[in-house]
N, C-alpha and C positions, 0 to 999 in steps of 0.2 A: 680104169677110171683115172682121171687126172688128179694129181694131188691138190690139196687146198692151197698150198703155197703158190703153185703155178697159176691157179685160178685167181688168186689174190694179186699176183704180179700182172696178170692180164687185165684185171679190173683197174689197177692203178695206172697202167699205160693208157687205157681208154679214158680214164679220168683226166689225165694230163692232156690228151689230144682233144678233149671236149671244149677247150678254150679257143675261141677264134683267133686270139692273139698268138697263141702257141702255133697254130696252123700257119699263120702269116709269117712268123719267125722262121719256121721250117722251110716255107716256100722261098723266102728271101735268101736263106742260106743254101738253097739248092743251087743257086748261081755261083756260089763260092764263098770264101771266107769274108767276113765283114767285121769291122770294129763296132764295139758297143755303141759309141756315139752315132755312128752311121745308121745302125738299126733303130736307135731311139728316134732319130730325126725322120727316117722313112716311115716308121710305124706310128709316130706321134704318141708315144707312151711316156709316162713319167719315168724318171730314173729309178724310183723305188719299185714301180710295177714291173718294168723290164728286168730289173735285177732279180726280182722274185721269180719271174718266169724262166729266166736263164738258169737260175739255180735248180729249179724243178727239172728242166731239160738236161742239165749236166748230171744231176743225181740219177736220172733215168738212163744215163749213158747214151742219149740221143745226139747230144752235141758235146763238143770239147772246146777248150780255149787255150790260147797261149798268151803270154804277156810279152809286150815289147815296150820297154820303158814304162810309162804310166798308163798304157792302153791295153785293153783286152781285145783279142781277136777271136771270134767264134766261127766254128765250122761244124758241119754234120760229121758225127763220129761213126754212126752206123747207118749206112745207106739203105739198109733193109726197111727203114722207116718209110721210104718212098713206095716200096712194095705194099706195105700195110695200108698206106693212104690210097694207093691206086686200087687195090682190091676192095677197100671199104667204099670208095666212091663208085666203083663198078656195081657193087652190091646195092648201093642206094639208088643208082640210076635204074637198075633192073626193078627194084621195088616201086619206084616212081612210075615206070612204064606199066607195071601190073595195075597200079592204082588208077592210072589214066584209062587203061582198058576196061576196068571195072566201072568207071564213071561213064564211059561211052554207052554202056548198057543200061544205065540208070535214067529213069524218066520220072518227072514229077507226076505225069499223067497216070502212072501205074499205081499211085498211092490211093 
């Protein structure tokens, strides 16, 4: 049986990933390192909202940053995040396919 601390960490990871802005940040950083201001402009997020999300991602060790003069540059720290997202999306697509198959068999005339 998995320890409760591992389960809690897993739950926290999925909580972080449940925000569409977080997913967009990860996808933007997949292409390479980006400055905070560049991400802010591309994602159209307020400075405070983006700062909060970047802190969550940094604390979760998904991303890292470096400072250059007065700017912060962010990049993906752990590329395993892409495996997690790919597997999650494959799972969701499979579930969607099953739902569509079930709906094909459904008819209002059977009620």
